[in-house]
N, C-alpha and C positions, 0 to 999 in steps of 0.2 A: 390306463392305457388312454387315457384322457384324449381324444382329437375332434378337430373341425370337419362339421360335413360337408368337406371339398369334394364335388361331384370328376371333378377331374383324378382325386387318388380312391374313393373307395366303388369297390365291384360292387354294383347290383344286379351282375347278371348269371350266367351260370349257375347254380349252385353247388355242383360238382368241383367245376373249377377255384369255385371260392372257396369251400374245402380243402382242394388240393394245395393251394394258397397261405390256408394257415397253417394245414400242417405239415408243410414244407418251414413257415415261422418260427413255431414252436421246436423243429426240430434245430435251426438253425440259430434260435433264439439261447436254448439249452447249449449248442455244442460251444458259443460263444461266452459262456456260463463257466462253463467246462475248464474252456482256456484261460480264462479271468482266473482260476480258481490255481490254476498249476503256475500262473506267472510269479504268486507266491508274493506279489507285494500288498496287497489289500483288494476285496471285494465289496459288491454291495450291502446294506442295510438287511437285506430280505436272505441273501446269500449267506453271510455271515452269522445272523441267527443258524438256520438250516445246518450250516458248515459245523458251527458252534455245536451244537446239539448232539453229531454225530462222534463228538470226542466223552460228551457226557454220557453220553446210550452207544456205545460201538455196533452195538451189533443190528443196531437201525440205520438204515442206508439216506445218505441226503435228498434222494426224491422220495422216500418215505415220508420225512419230517417236512420237505415242502410240502408235499399232500395232505397231513394234517395241516398245516398252518392255515392250507385252501380251505379245508373243514371250517376250522374254528373261525374262519372270517365269512363265513357263509353262514354261519352260526350267530354271527355279532351281525351281520345284516340282516338277518331275520328280526333279530332282538331289538336294533335299531330303529327300523320301519315295519311292525307287522302286517299291517295293511296294507301293507302297497309286494308287498313280500308277493313272488306268483311262482306256479308248483315250475313253470318252464325255467326259473334262475335255478335250478337243481340242475338245469345240462349244463350248467359250466364246470361242474364237478368233472365229464368227462374231458374236457381238453386238460383239463388240472391233472387228469391221472395220465392220460398222454403224455405231458410235461414231465410226471415225475418219471416214467418210463424211460423215456428219450434222457433225461437227468442222468440218470445213473449207467445207461446205455456208453454214454458220451464221456462223463467220468473214468468208467473202464477202458475206453480207445485210447484217453490220454493223461491214461496211469504213467506210460514211458516218459512222459516228456517232463525233465529236472534240467533244468537253465542256472548255469551257474552264473557269467557276468549279471551287473543288474542293468547296467543299458537292456539285452536280451531280453531280459522278463518283462523291463519298461514299455518295450517296442511288441510283446508278445500280449500285453494287456490293451496298448491301444489298438491292435486289432482285435483282440478279443472284443474290445466295445463297439468294435464298428460294427460285429459280426452280430450283436445280440441285439442291436439299436438296428441292422437288417432285420432280424427277426420279427423284432416289434413291430416295421413297419409292416411288413408282409401281413400280420396279422389283423393291423390295422388297418390295410387296402381290403383285405375278405371280407371285414364290415359282418360280423359275425357274431360269435360269444364273447359276453365278455371271462374273464377268470374272474374268481371269488372273490381276488384278493381288490382287484380293477372296482367290481362292483362294490366292494364296500365302501371302498372311498366313495367313489359317487354318486353311492346313498347317503353318505356322511353328508355329503356337498349339497345333494340336493335335501335334506332336513335343516339345515343352518344356512344357508344359502352364500356360503364361503366362498371363497375361491377355488377352483379346484387344485392349483398349484401349490396352495398353499397348505390346503391338507394334505395332499402328499407329500410334500416335507415336513411336516409336525408326524405324518406314518410314518416315513422315512427314521426321523430321528427317534421317533419311539421304541420301534426294531433294533436302531444302532443300541440305543439305549438297554434297551435286554438283552440284548448279546453282550451289549459290556460285561454289565450286570450278574449272567448265567456263568461266564466264564475267569470273572473274578470270585464266584461263587465255589462253584465246582473243579476250578483248572489253576485256579492261582493267581488271573491273568487275562486281560481281554484276546478272543484270537482275532485273527481275520481282518480287523479294522488295522488299516495303515492308510499311506498316502496314495496308496490304488482306491482306494474309498472315496475319495476324494475327486481323482479322475474321473472314476467311472459316475459319480454325479454328475460332474459336468460336463464329459465327452458323449453320453450316450443321449441327453437329450436334442445336442449339438447333431449330432450322426444322424439322429430323425428327423431334423430337421431340414438337414441337408438332402434326405431322401426325398422326403418330400416337396422337395425345391425341383430335383432331377426328376422325379416322375413328373409332378406340372406342368417342366418346362418338354419334357417329351410329350404329354397325350397332348398339347396346343401346335405342336408339330403335327402331329399326327390327326388332327382334329381337322374336318374340310372347311376348305375355304368358303367367306360366305359368298354367292351369287352376284356378278355383277350387276348393277341395276340396269332398268332397261332403257336404254335413251329413247323410244319412242310415246314410253309411259312418261316421261320427263316434257 
């Protein structure tokens, strides 16, 4: 969840307001993820991996597998740069746990959704990606704790000096390859990797940019106008 330090967007004020925004962002994000899964035409690399694991080990929920993945990423973050690891990084598991719980709740609440026409599923996916991106935007705006996965990607960027976007792309491709490999080994074919996966990769980033743009415009309009010059002083 890398972002520019734009003071027009990032909230640096009341902590209660920021945590409220953060938790609301997590809820909206998990609802978007759940709707994307119900669309049934492909989901993000991370979701495809955790969703595939629910078919391999059905007793465990997707939220549980998501939490396991976050724990693994936190351990890898420590192994990559042990001297840079701080005890405060452990706090990232709190929002990870909240996300896992809300994801399972939203998957249960959206279980009834079963659309038949392909066009309807495509529209649902586009809407789901918009919600997912809105959740991300709110979490970025709250300017609080990074999730372990984002913390891991940031740590790799700091260690290698490579561009964050390139590292995130490699990371997502790795998750996608892992998801496909597990699907082939245990289920006979990859699951949840379709055209929607590509749509998700394109749309979510563009939606986040749009939300940044719209909020910056809103914040600029709300900002007080500069005081007029004093003619006497001139």
